[in-house]
C-alpha positions in Angstrom: 0.0 0.0 0.0 1.3 3.5 -0.9 2.2 5.7 2.0 1.8 9.4 1.0 3.7 10.4 4.1 6.8 8.4 3.1 9.3 10.9 1.5 11.2 8.1 -0.1 8.2 7.3 -2.4 8.6 10.8 -3.8 12.3 11.6 -3.5 13.7 8.0 -3.8 16.1 6.1 -1.5 19.7 6.6 -0.6 21.9 3.8 -1.8 25.1 3.1 0.2 28.0 0.9 -0.9 29.9 -0.1 2.2 33.6 -0.8 1.7 33.5 -0.9 -2.1 36.6 -2.0 -4.0 38.1 0.6 -6.4 36.5 -1.3 -9.3 33.1 -1.1 -7.7 33.6 2.5 -6.8 34.9 3.6 -10.2 32.6 1.5 -12.4 29.4 0.4 -10.6 28.8 3.4 -8.4 29.8 5.8 -11.3 27.4 4.0 -13.7 24.5 4.1 -11.2 25.1 7.9 -10.7 24.8 8.3 -14.4 21.5 6.4 -14.3 20.2 9.0 -11.8 20.4 6.8 -8.6 21.4 8.5 -5.4 24.6 6.6 -4.5 27.1 7.0 -1.7 30.4 5.4 -0.8 31.0 4.6 2.9 34.1 3.2 4.5 33.0 2.9 8.1 30.3 0.5 9.1 29.8 1.9 12.5 29.2 5.4 11.2 26.9 4.0 8.5 24.8 2.2 11.1 24.4 5.5 12.9 23.4 7.5 9.8 20.9 4.8 8.7 18.8 5.9 11.7 18.3 9.2 9.8 17.5 7.5 6.5 15.5 4.4 7.5 14.4 3.5 4.0 17.9 3.2 2.6 19.6 0.5 0.6 23.0 -0.9 1.6 25.3 -3.1 -0.6 28.0 -4.6 1.6 31.2 -6.0 0.0 31.8 -9.0 2.2 35.3 -9.5 0.8 36.5 -6.3 2.4 37.5 -5.2 5.9 35.9 -7.9 8.1 35.8 -11.7 8.1 32.8 -13.3 6.4 31.5 -14.4 9.9 31.8 -10.8 11.2 29.9 -9.6 8.1 27.1 -12.0 8.8 26.9 -10.8 12.4 26.9 -7.2 11.4 24.2 -7.7 8.7 22.0 -9.7 11.0 22.5 -7.1 13.7 21.3 -4.2 11.4 18.4 -6.2 10.1 17.4 -7.2 13.6 17.1 -3.6 14.8 13.4 -2.5 14.9 14.3 1.1 13.9 16.2 -0.2 10.9 13.6 -2.8 9.7 13.1 -1.0 6.4 16.7 -1.0 5.5 17.3 -3.2 2.5 20.7 -4.9 2.5 22.4 -6.7 -0.5 25.6 -8.6 -0.5 28.4 -8.1 -3.1 31.3 -10.5 -3.4 33.8 -11.9 -5.9 33.2 -15.3 -4.3 30.9 -17.3 -6.6 30.3 -19.9 -3.8 26.8 -21.4 -4.0 26.7 -22.3 -0.3 27.6 -18.8 0.7 25.0 -17.3 -1.8 22.3 -19.6 -0.4 23.1 -18.7 3.2 22.6 -14.9 2.6 19.5 -15.4 0.4 17.8 -18.2 2.3 19.1 -18.0 5.9 20.0 -14.4 6.4 17.4 -13.4 3.9 19.0 -10.2 2.6 16.3 -8.3 0.6 18.7 -7.2 -2.2 20.3 -10.5 -3.0 23.8 -11.8 -3.6 25.6 -10.2 -6.5 28.8 -11.9 -7.8 31.5 -9.6 -9.2 33.4 -11.0 -12.2 35.8 -9.5 -14.7 32.9 -8.4 -16.8 31.1 -6.1 -14.5 28.2 -5.4 -16.8 26.2 -8.4 -15.6 26.6 -7.2 -12.0 25.6 -3.7 -12.9 22.5 -4.9 -14.7 21.6 -7.2 -11.7 22.0 -4.4 -9.2 19.9 -2.0 -11.4 17.2 -4.6 -11.5 17.3 -5.0 -7.7 17.0 -1.2 -7.3 14.0 -1.2 -9.7 12.3 -3.9 -7.6 12.8 -2.0 -4.3 11.7 1.3 -6.0 14.9 3.1 -5.3 14.1 6.1 -7.4 10.5 6.6 -6.1 8.7 9.1 -8.3 11.8 11.3 -8.7 13.4 11.3 -12.2 16.5 13.3 -11.6 19.0 13.7 -8.8 19.4 17.3 -7.6 22.2 19.0 -5.7 21.5 22.1 -3.6 24.3 24.6 -4.0 23.0 27.9 -2.5 25.5 27.8 0.4 28.5 27.4 -2.0 30.3 30.4 -3.5 31.9 28.5 -6.4 28.7 27.5 -8.3 27.8 30.4 -10.7 26.1 31.1 -14.0 27.2 33.6 -16.6 24.3 34.6 -18.8 24.7 36.6 -22.1 22.2 39.5 -22.1 22.0 42.6 -24.2 25.6 42.4 -25.5 27.1 41.8 -22.0 27.1 39.0 -19.4 25.2 38.9 -16.1 26.6 36.8 -13.3 24.4 34.8 -10.9 24.5 32.3 -8.2 23.2 28.7 -8.7 20.7 27.6 -6.1 20.4 24.0 -7.2 21.2 21.9 -10.3 20.0 18.7 -11.9 20.8 17.3 -15.4 17.7 19.0 -16.7 18.3 22.5 -15.5 19.2 24.9 -12.7 17.6 27.5 -10.5 19.6 30.7 -10.0 19.4 34.3 -8.7 21.2 37.6 -9.4 22.3 40.5 -7.3 20.2 42.8 -9.6 17.2 41.3 -11.2 17.9 41.1 -15.0 14.1 40.7 -15.5 14.4 37.6 -17.7 11.3 36.8 -19.7 9.6 33.4 -19.6 10.5 31.1 -22.6 13.5 33.3 -23.5 16.2 31.2 -25.1 19.8 31.7 -24.0 22.8 30.3 -25.9 26.4 30.1 -24.7 25.5 30.1 -21.1 28.5 29.4 -18.8 27.9 27.3 -15.8 30.7 27.0 -13.2 30.6 24.0 -10.8 33.6 24.4 -8.6 36.6 23.8 -11.0 34.3 22.6 -13.8 33.3 25.1 -16.5 30.5 24.1 -18.8 28.7 25.7 -21.7 25.0 25.1 -22.0 21.9 26.4 -23.7 18.7 26.9 -21.8 15.2 28.4 -21.8 13.7 30.4 -18.9 10.9 28.2 -17.5 9.7 30.6 -14.9 10.6 32.4 -11.6 9.6 32.6 -8.0 10.3 34.8 -5.0 12.6 33.5 -2.3 12.5 36.2 0.3 13.5 39.4 -1.4 15.3 37.7 -4.2 13.8 36.4 -7.5 14.9 32.9 -8.4 14.8 31.9 -12.1 14.5 28.4 -13.4 16.6 27.7 -16.5 15.9 24.4 -18.3 18.6 23.0 -20.6 17.6 22.4 -24.2 17.9 19.0 -25.9 21.0 20.3 -27.8 23.1 20.1 -24.7 26.3 18.1 -25.2 25.9 14.5 -23.8 29.4 14.9 -22.2 28.0 18.0 -20.3 25.2 15.9 -18.9 27.7 13.3 -17.8 29.8 15.9 -16.0 26.8 17.4 -14.3 25.8 14.0 -12.9 29.3 13.4 -11.8 29.4 16.8 -10.0 26.0 16.2 -8.3 27.2 12.8 -7.0 30.4 14.3 -5.7 28.5 17.2 -4.1 26.1 14.8 -2.3 28.9 12.5 -1.3 30.7 15.5 0.3 27.7 16.4 2.4 27.2 12.7 3.4 30.8 12.5 4.4 30.2 15.3 6.9 27.2 13.4 8.3 29.3 10.2 8.7 32.1 12.0 10.7 
């Protein structure tokens, strides 16, 4: 039954990879971020268990080849699953060990909701399996795109060509489909106006985009404009935006994990 009060149904669920190998981090996590999943890397199981209390609908993939013995992993996983306040956490196991007995134990005895994924030299099968699992547990909810809030950061800016000059603004938030931004002096942008050669600065990344003003809203005394990117945006720009968003969210999560 749908629960309208459950924010994860709308915003999606956080997906944590606990002690991922470099290969998992650089290929699986990176690919999931490009597929608009909200993924995080965690390298401290104690800190993760604490944070899961704040995000009780999360998904956790544990790499049982790393950090702890297999027996200690079983104890930790059973411990998390046994806590009433974490009963909605969905755990999955990742391993390079294609051992049928081990697989059966985690699926049939421990009963991890997100299965046992075997990592082989060709990771594509593992990626597809994990994506299918995430689809089953409704990891995205109704949200289509991951968004990063950047209004507290000084190095995320927009440079908009207007009347033969450029106006500089601050980016409030960004997704792969567009940004919201504000300016020190309202440039009085018109809805549906098309802007080409827009420069977007995300930290050290400088991107060139094209966008249409979708609308505006008041945020206190400042007017916030929404700029939607056109379909002519370079696919590489979309890739870099998604990568930035994942890094931005990871940095904020790292602060919570401390």
